[in-house]
N, C-alpha and C positions, 0 to 999 in steps of 0.2 A: 437778543443781546443789545439792541439799541443801534446807535449810529456808528458806522465803520469808517466813513470818509467825511472830512471837513474841508470846505472850500475857503479860499481867500482871494482878494483882489478888488480893484476898483474902489478902494477906500473903505472896505468892510471885510469882515471875516466871521466865520462860524465859531472859531475858537479864540483863545487869548493866551497870554504868557503864564497864566495860573494853571494851564492844562499841560504842563511840561511832561508829566508822567504818561499822559495819553497821546499827545501829539509829538513827543520828542522835543529836544531843544530847538532844532531847526524849524519844525512846523509851528511850534508855539511862538517863536520870535518872528517868523514870517507873518503869522496872523496878527501879531501885535504891531508890526511895522505897517501892515496894510491898514489897520484900524487907525493908525496915527496919520494916515494920508500920505505916506511916503511912496515913492515910485517903486512898487513891487510887481513883477510880472505875475499875472493870475495863476492860480494852481490849486492843487488839492493835497491833503495829507491823509494817508492811509494809516490808521492808528496802530500803536504798539500792541493793542489787543488782538489785531489780526496776526501779528508775528507770533503771539502766544498760541493762537488757534492753529496757525500754520504748522507749528512743531508738534502740537498735541494731536493733530489729525492727519498725520502722514504726509505733510507738506502739501495740504490742500487748503482751499479758502472757504470762508462762510458762504452759504448759498446766495445771500443778498449782495455780496460784494460787487459782482460784475455789474449789477443794475446801478449801484451807487457810483461806481467808477465811471460808467457811461454818462450818468447825469452830470457828474463833475466835469467830464470832458465837454459836454454841451455848454456848461457854465463858462469854461475857459474859451470855447469857440465864440460864444456871444460877446465876450470881453475883447477878444483879439480880432474878430472878423475873419478868423481862419478856422478850418474844419479838419479834424484829425483824419488823415488818410485821403483827403481831397486831392485830386490831380491838378486842380487849378490854383487853389489858395490853401496849401497844406499847413496844418498846425504841427509844429515840431515841439518836442518837450524834452526836458531833462528828468532823469529819475535818480533820486539821491536818498541816502540813508539819513537817519536822524535819531540817535539815542537820546534819552533824557539827560545824560551827561556827555559832554563833548568827547569824542574818540577820534581825533584828527587822523585821517588817512587809513583808518583801520578797516573800514568797510567800503563797499563798492558804489560807484557812480557811473551812469551812462548819459552822455550828452548827445544832442542832435537826433534823438529817436523819432522815427516817423519818416526818415529819408529812405527812398528806394530808387530804382532805376527811372521811375516816372516822376516822383515828387522832386527829385534833384533838379530836373529841368524846369519845373514850375518855380522852385526856389530861385534858380538863376534868373528866370524871366522877371519874377516879382522884385528881386533885389537889383536887377540890372547889372549883375556881376557874376559871370559864369565861374570865374576862378574861386570866388568865395564859396559858391554852392558846392562845387566838386571837392574843394578842400574840406568842407564840413562833412560831406559824404564819406570821404576816405577816413576822417577822424572817427566817424560813427562806426564804420565797419571794424576799424582797429579796436575801438573801445568795447563794442558789443561782442566782437569775436573773442576778446580776452575775458571779459567779465561774465558773459552769459554762455558762450559756446565753449569756453575752455581752451581756446587756441593761445598758446603762450605769447605774451606781448613781444618778446624778443624776436619771434619769427617775423612779425610785422615790421619791427624796427630794422631788422637786417635787410629787408627788401627796400625800405625807405633809404637806408644808408647806401645801398647799391645804386639806387636811382640818383642820389646826390653825387656819388662818386662818378657815375657815368656822365652827368651833366656838369661836373666840376664846380658845384656850388656847396655852400656850408649851411645855409639857412632854409627853413621850410618856405619862407616868404619869397624865395627866389625861384620857386618851381611854378611853372605855368599851368593853366587849366588843362591843356592837352596832355601834359605829363601826368597831372593828377588823374585824369581819366584812365590813362594806361595803368597807373598804379592801382586804381580801383579794381580793374580786371585781374591784376596779379593777386590782390587781396582776396577777391572772391574765389579765385582758383585755390588759394591757400586754404580758405575755409572749407571748401569742398574736399580737398585732399585730407585735411586733418579730421574732419567730422563725418565725412561720407554724405553730407547733405549740403544743398546750395544755401547761400546766405538768405535768410528769411526776407521776403518782400512785403508781406502783409503787416502794416503798422500795428494792428491789434495783437498779432502774434508776437511782434517785437516788444510791445508794451508789457504783456504778461510774462514774457521771458525775462525782461529786466526787473520787474517787480519781484519775481521769484528769486532772481539772483541776488538782489539787495537783501531780501529776508534771509536767503541762504548764507550771505556773507557775515551775518551775526555770529555764525559758528565757524568761521574760517580760523585758521591757526593764529593769524596775527591779532584778530579781535579777541580770541580766547586768551592769548598771552597778555594783551593790554588790560583786559578785565581782571585777570589774576593779579597783575601788578598794581592795579588801582582799586582792587576790591569792589568791583562792579558786579552785582548779581546777574547771572545768566538769565534768570526769569524775567528781567525787566524788558528784554526785547528791544527792537528798533522800530521806529515808524518809517514810512516811505513817503517822500514828497515828490509829486509829479507837477512840474511847473513849465509854463510856456517858455520856450527858448528865446533869449535875446542874444545878439551876436556881437562879440568884440572883435571879430575877424572880418569886418566889412570895410577894410581900407584904413586910411590914415586918420580918419576922424572917429575911429572906433578903437576901443581898448578894453582891457580887463585888469583887475588888480585886487590886492588884499591890503588891508591897513588896520592899524590900531589907533585908538584915539589918544593914547599916550604910549611912550616908548616901553615895550614889554621887557627890555633888558635892563634899563636904568631907572625907569619910572618917570623920566622927564616929561613935563607937560607940553608935549608937542606931537602933532600928527606924524605918524610913523608908518611907512609902508612902501610898497613897490607896485609897479604896473608895467604892462607891455602894450604897445600900440599894435593893432591888427593881430590879435591873438585871442585864444579862448582860455578860460580859467585854469585848466590843467597845465598850461604852458608856464605859468608864473611859478608854481611850486615844483614843477618837474625839473627845473634847472637846465632845460635844453637851450634856452636863450637867456642871456643876462638881463635881468629886469632893470627898469629905470626908477629913480626916486620920485616920490609923489610931490614933495615940496622942493622949492628952489633952495631953501636953506640946507636941506639934507643933501641935495645934489652938490652944493658948494663944499660942504664938509667932507663929502666922499671923494671930491676931486674928479667927479664924472664929467665927461664932455658930451653926454647925451642929455637931451632936454628933459626937464621935469614935467610932470603932469600940469603943474601950476602954470608953466609957460606954453606947453604944447596944446593943452585943452583948457584954456582959462575959464570958460563959462561952466563947463562940467565940473572943474575943480571947485569953483566957488559954491556951486550947489552941493557938491559932495562934502565940503567943509561944513556947511550949514547942517547937513544931515548928521554928520559926526557929532556936532555940538548938541543937536537935539536928542540923539540917542543916548549919549553919555549922561545928559541931564535927566532923561526919562528913567534910565536904569540905575542911575547914580553909581555907575561903575565903568571901568575901562571896557570898551567894546572892540571886538575883533570882527572886522567887516569884510565882506566880499562884494564886489560890484562889477558891473559891465557898462561900458559906454557904447551905444549903438548909434553911429552917425550923430555924435554930439548929444545924444539923449542918455541921461543917467538912469540906470536901473540898479536897485539894491537887491542882492541875492541872499544875503545872510547877515545876521548880527548875533553875537554871543559874547558872554563874558570872556575877556581875553586872558589866555594863559600867559603867565608872567613869571619871571625869576623871583626868588625870594627877596632879593635886594630891591627889585622894582615893586614888589607887592608891599613891602614895608613903606617905601617912599610914597607910593600912590595913596595908601591908607592914611598916612600921616598928613600928606598934602591935602587930601579931601576933608580931613578934620579941620585943618587950618583954613581951608576955603569955605567952611561952613556947610559942606554938602552932606557929611555924615557925622555921627557922634563918636566919641571915644570907644564906647561899647561896640558900635557897629564896626569900627576899625579893627578892634580885637577879633571880632567874628569873621572879618574878611580874609584873614591870613590863614592859609592852609598850614596847620601845625607841622606836618611832616616836611613841608618845604624848607623849614628853618635849618634842616640838615645841610642844605647848600652853604649856609653861612658859617658852619661850625668846624669846618675842616681847613687844612692849610691852603695858602695861596703862594705864588712865586715870590721869593725873597727879592726885593728890588736891588739889593746889594750883590746878588749873585752874578757870576759871569754867564753871559748868554751868547750862544752861537746860533744865529738865525738860519733856518732852513728855508722857510717861506713865510709870507705874510698875506693874510686874506681877511675875511669878514669876521668880526667878533660876534658870533651868532648866539652864544649862550655863555654867560660869565662863569668864572671859576677856573682852576688850573688842575691839570692831571698829567701824570707821567706814567709811562709804561712802554711795553714793547709793541711794535707794529704788528697788527693782524689785518688781513684783507677780507675776511669773511665773518659772518655772524657765528658760524659753527666754530671757527677758531677762537673767537672771543669767548664763547661759552666754555670751551675746553680750558682756556687759560684761567678764566674766573673760577672754574671748578677746582683747579689746582692751586688756587690762592695767588696767582701771578697777575699783577696789574697789566692791563693792555690798553691800547688806543685803537679803536676801529677806524680804519682808513678805507674810504670808498670813493669812487668817482662821484656817485650820488647814492643816497640811501633811498630805500623804498619801504613800504609797510612790512614787507617780508623780513626786514632787518630788525624788527622790534626787539626780539629776544637778545640779539647780539649787542644792540645799543644799550640794553639794560645791563648786560654783563660787563661791558667795557667801562673803563674809567672815564673815557672821553671819546668824542667823535670828530673826525676830520674828513671833509669832502673837497673835491676839486671843482665840483659844480654846485650851483644853487645859491640863492641869496639869503637874506635875513628872514625870509618867510618860507624858505624851502622846507621840505619834509624833515630833513636833519635838524634844522634850527628849531622848528616848532616842537618836535617831539623831545629834543634834548632839553629845551627850556622846561617843558612839562615834567621831565624826569629829574631836573636839577643836575644835569650832566654838562660839563664844559663842552663847547662845540666851536670849531673853526670851520667855516664853509667858504665855498666859491674860490678856492685857490687855483685860478686858471693857469698859473705858471708851473704847476706841478702835474706831471704825467704819471698816472698809475697804470702799471701793467700787471694784471692779475695772473697772467700765464707765467711770467718770470718771477712773480712775487717781489716786485720792485716799485719804488716811486722815485722820480728824478725831478730835481729843481736846480736850475742854473749850474748844471754840470755835476751836481752832487747826487749820488745814488744811494738810497737807503733800501734795505732788504727786510723782509719779514723777520721779526725777532730783534731787530735793532731798536734801541731805546730812543724815544722822543718825549718832549714835553709840550703840551699845548696850553695856551693861555686864552681862554674864551673871552676875557675882558679886553684884550688888545688885538686879537686875531693872529698872534704870533705862533709859529711852529718852530720849536727849538731842538737842537741836537742834544741827545743824551738826557739824563735825568737831572733836572735843575733843582737846587735846594728850595724848600718851601718854608713858609712861616705861618704862625697862627694868625687868624684874622682879628681885626679890631671890632669888638661888639659894642658899638656905641651909637650915638645919633638916633636915627629912626628906629633901629632895633631896640635901643634902651627905652625910648618913649613908649613903644608898643608893649614891651615887657612890663614897664611900670604900670601902664593901664591894665594889663592882664593881671598883675599881682593884686591890684586894688579890687578887681572884679571876682577873683576866684575865692573859693571857700576852703578847698582841700589843700593841705601842705604837699610839697613835692620833695621827696628824699631821693637818695641815690643808692644803687647797689655798688659797693666798693670794697675791695679786699686789700688794696695797696694804698700807700700814701699818695702815689701819683694819681690814681683814680679819684681819691678823696679830694685832692687839691683841684683837679680838673672840674669835678662836680661843684665844688664851692665857687669856682670862678663862674660857672654857669648858673649859679643861684640855688643850689641844693640846700635844703633846710634840715639836714641831718642824713644819717645813713639808715636805710631801711633794711638792708641785708648785707652783712659781712660774712662771707663763707670761709670759715676758719680752715677748712681742708685745703684750700688753695695755698695757704701759707706753708703747709707741710710738704708740698711737692717741690719746694725749693731744694736744689741739689745739696745745700749745706745742712738740710734738716731731714731729708727723707730717710737717711740711714738710721737716725735716732728713732724715727717712726717705725721703721722696719724692726729695730731691736725690740720695741714695745710689742709688736705683733708676734715676734718669735719667742717672746718670754714664756717660760713654762708656768709661771705663777704670778700672783698679784704683786709680790715683792719685786720680781723682775720687771714687770710692767711699770711699776712706780719708779724704779731706778731709771728706766729709759725716758719716762715722762718728765722726770726731773731735769733731763737735758733739754727738753723742749720748752719747759716752763719759762725761762728767761727770754727765749726767742718770741714766744707768744706775747709775753708781757710787753716787750719792746714794740711789737706790732701794734697792739691795742693802744699803748701810750701815744704813739704817733697819730693814730686815727682820732683819739680823743682830743689831742692838742689841735689838730687841723680843724676839727668840728667845733672846738672852743665853746662848749656848753650846749651845743645842739644835740638832740637825741641820737644815739648810736645803738642799733640793734645787731647783736652778735649771735650768729647761729652756732650752736655746738656741732661737733663733728657729725656729718651726715652720710657720706658715701660708705659702701661696704669696704671692709679692710682689704679685700683682695685687690682693690685698685692700686694699693701701694706696693704690692708684691710683684717682682718681675716674673714673666712666664716663659720667655724664650730661653733655650738652654744656655746660650752664651751669656745672656744677661744674668741668669741664675748663678753661673760660675763667678762672674765678675762681682756681683753683689755679695755672694757668700765669702769671697776672699776679703772684700772690704770690711765685712762684719766679723770676720774671723770665726765663721761657723761652717759646719759640714754642708755642702751643696744639697745633700739628700734631705737634710732638715728643712731647708728652704723649699725644696720640691714638695715634701710632704705637707708643709704648711699651706702652700699654694693650692694643693689638691683639697685639703680640708676646708679651705675658705671658699672654694669654687661653688657657685650657685647657678641653678638652672635659669632663674629669672631674678637677678640681683636687685632690680628695681623694686620688687616686692619682697625682698629678703631681709638679711641681717644688716640693717642700716638704721640711720636716724636714732630715735630714742632707744631703739632696741639694743644698740651698742652700749648706751649708757646704763641700761639695765644689766647687761652681761658684764660690762667692765666699768663700773661706776667711777673708778679712779681716773678715767679719761675726762668725764664731766667735771670732776673735782679739780683736776689740774687746770682745765680751761677756765673754770669759774674763778679760781685763785688768780690766774693771769689777768682776767678781766678786772677784778676788784683791786688788785695791786696797781694795775695800770690806771684805773680811775682815780685812785688816791694821788699817784705821781703826777698825772696830768692836771688835776685840780690845783695841786700845790704850785705847779709851774705856771699855769695860765691865769690862775685866780678865778676861772670860770667854773661854775658848778658842773659836775659830771654825773649823770644818772644813767648808767648803762642799762640796756634792755637785753636780758639773756633769753634767747629763743631756743626752745627745745623742738627739734624737727620730728616730723612723721608721727605725731601723737594720734592715736585712735581711741584711747581709753583714758578716762580721768585718772585712773589708778597709775597708769604709766607716768603721766605728768607729775603726779604727786610723789611718786618714787624718786624721780630725778630732782624735783624741786626741793625735797628734803635735803639732798646732798648739796645742792646749790646754797640753800639757806645756812646749812651747817658750815660750809666753807666761808660764807660771808661773815658769820660770827667769829670764826677763827681768825680771819684776816683783820677784822676790827679789833679783836683782843690783842693780836700780835703788834699791831701798828699804833694802837691807841687812837685811831681815826674812825669817825662815823661817816657813813655814806649811804646814799639812797640808791636803790636799784629796783628793777621790775623783772619778773619772770613771766614769760608768756609762751605761746606755741605757734608753730607754723601749721595752719590748717591746709592740709593737702590730701586728706582722705575723706571720702564721703561720710564715713562713720563719724569723723570728728565734726563735720558740719551738722549732721543730724543730731548729735549729742552735745552740741555746743553749750547748752545750758549747764550740763554737768561739768564739762571741762572748764567753763568760766568760773566755777567755784575755786579753782586753783590758778587760773591764768589771769594776769592783769592786762594782757593784750593778745589779740589775734593778728597774725600776719598771713594773708592768704597766699600760699605758694601755688599760683595758678598753673605753672608748668606741670607739676605732678598731679594737681587736682584735676586737670584736664585729662591726663593719662589714666588716672584711676576712675574718673567718672565715665569715660568712654570705653575703658578697657583696651586702649591701644597705646603702643609705644611711639613716642615722638620720633625715635630713630628709624622706625620702619614705616611710619604713616605715609611718607612721601610716595611709596610704591603704589598706593591705592587712592589717596585723597584727591589726586588729580582727576580720577574718574568721577569721584563724588561731586567735585566742582563742575566738571564738564556736563554731567547729567542733572545738575541742579538739585542733587540730593542735599547738599549744603551750599550756602551762599559764600562762605568764607572759611578759610583754614582755621580751625579752632585753636591752633597753636599760635596763630598770628593775632586773632581778635577773639575776645571772650565769647564762648557759646552762652548767650544770655539765657536761653530757655533751660539749659541743663546745668552747666557749671555755674552760671550766674544765679540760678535758683538755689543752688547749694550755698553760695555766698550769702544770698539774701536770708535764707533760713538761719545760717550760723550767726549773722549779724543780729537778727531779731532775738534769737534764743540767748545769745551772749549778753545782750543788753537787758534782757528780762531778769537776769541774775545779778549782773554787775552793770548798772546804768552808765558808769563812767569808763567802761572798758575801751581801750584804744584799738581802733580797727584800721588796718592798712593792707596794701597789696604789694608783693615784692617779686612776682613772676615777670616774665618778659612782657606780659600784657600791660605792665605799669607804664610803659612808654608808648602804648598804642592809643591814639586819640579816641577811637570808638569804644575801647575798653574803659578808658578814663571817663567817658560820658556815662557808661553804665555805673561806674563806681560812685559817681555823683548821685545817681538815683537811689543807691543803697546807703548814702550818707556816710561813706567811709571817711576817716580822718585824714588819710594821706595815701599817696601812691609813691612807689619807689621804682626807679628805673636806672639804666646804665648812664654814666656821666654825660655822654654826648646827646642823650635824649632828654636831659633835664629841662632845657628851654622849651622843647616840644611839649613836654608834660605840663609845664607852667601855663603855656598858652591854651592847651587842650582843656585843662582844668578850669580856666577862666571861661572858655566857650561853653563848657558844660554847665557851669554855674549860671551864666546868662541865659542859656536855653531853658533850663529847668525852673529858674526863677520866674521867667516870663510865662512858662506853661502853668505854673502854680497860680 
């Protein structure tokens, strides 16, 4: 198979940043930093291909791997002067995961590996610091016991808290070496009790246990959830990086920290981060100790009385600042860095592209264009389209009355209101019921990932701006307020208390991630201002993109919202939604209950003016932009009540015998209505429905054109066509209605008739259908259902297994199945153009707002995508990125 292990250190590396898929993001960037001559502890990266092998061969390793790992350990030993497992000069290592795309906190890490009852004394002797050595050993037992041996971390934490309580201290740094040694024995006894085996003393056994645990964590629940949320394929796997330990817990001249080269919340061009003196890396993000600011300016702005790194460790700070500048210049992007200072010596442990809020991403991209670092096209490609969703929703109205409950750190901007929940399970339950909630925790951990996704916002009493809660919330686009030390959360009683005010689970609060405020009750919100950096990026995107972006809109409100977001027309107006209005549904039911055509026409005459007014408003709002209106699509049974009480109530309102309503409901019932009497089949059975809707469309077009002075060319879309003869049957009725309206009004108007391609037969026979259709709109929701033969309503019961087992990489209802559904679209596009070269092609399913699906649409040369109003800016940006990507590839 080739090389399984790649080494780095001493100013050189066997890999580089271009090998991200093989080495993972961490391994590739460590190799790159080493090659740049930066101070990187030497190490090795075990490739993602080993992870693939691991799962394909019953969690075993390639035969050559052990030899390559041993050779790499010799390489690290030669660089450090220490030997792995040696009783005199022991080499200690960290073992970390590293997927090709950053998954912060989702997989496992083990630090201080190689310590045992003998090497801990050697470490103490070599360092001249017994307390540091035994502190490192207890950390290792705790972490290894949890990650590798499966002993719950809370059991270790409970014993540590018992020790602190016994000694009357609050901080780990206040515990002496002798006390740490006693706790180590307690920890080892706990491991023996929980596992039935003593804590492993052989460093090589420890190493292989940790490597297996890191590979195993690729399939833990939180990693699976994160991959599902971010559409990361399971088959990618993770790399494992084994690196010589450097220690930030060797006294007052040692420290550890995390930083961003620019502010990830606001985008400000200023070094941003936190550090802790005499600590290891996990301490900073765990929230156990309150971290300190890196720069003096940040310390002053925060009002902190604890020294900044700039003043406490000035030489290391100056070197770190220079490294930050070099890395941002090298990668031409904001970097998220981890570092350790060991007795005033700086070591770089990681760099990666920094996760940032949408607001920050826009500012950073625009600033880097203005600074001459990147081009406008690069700026457009830098913004994650889905992240724009953060900017498109309400924020707290500054005029509203606010009652402050607590104030803490503004960890992730945006505002959210909802009821208090104290667990991820509760958050998921509330979200499933459609009730907004705020997840309130002492601190979050990777196990909370699903609850954080379900909640509208996150609030924690511990942790800083780089805590787990803050980093994950920013990546998700969720508001977050963290580090509210004045608030006490009691999970047992379901309460949180601040300054004498007690809130309980179910009480409403509002959090403002821009100010760090937690407010009582649900505070009024307002729409955001989309200008400045946002407008500049969107202007650049609009210049770069080829495809138009329309919206799916059934109401004037949706249409106006979409226009504000830059929609260039309506790609799908679902007329049936208009019939469900309480003022209209009884007229619809009269039509369904009618015994003959004359009765149906009488009922439809009541609906005609309502439909005409609906369409007139949409045409006026769109003012000359294209509007595609789909004729009635769902089966008629959806309009009929089924419960006995509902049947009696509706029958009374309609003045009919309840038995007639019952009989009609039974007659309309279908075993599988998705494949039943719906779409164009209704127009074939009841052509008067299509005639009424067509008349409403054409009369509305005339009225809107006269009022606005803008030309209106409606596009009448016939749904669920599978046969050219079906479309021709309905089209003749539409054309006849158009002629009648023109003669009655004395007005001429243009219109188009097309179809929604949502059946495989329609795609395969698109050349024949194009003889009658002037446009195709791909209804990918139903096309996916009919291509796969699965119902979207039921797919959730088994698609999770498909994703987990890598049978598919992404839910086909979320992102287009390129090989199947995509191939049907490609065939239909080619066949349609072969008969009608100027045929208009678009997509109007939910995929129209999905960036990956939009990228596919660019490859098929579709004319437009159509999506929900709030996804219009996302689609505009994604369409631009697709155009830039494929223009470059061509």
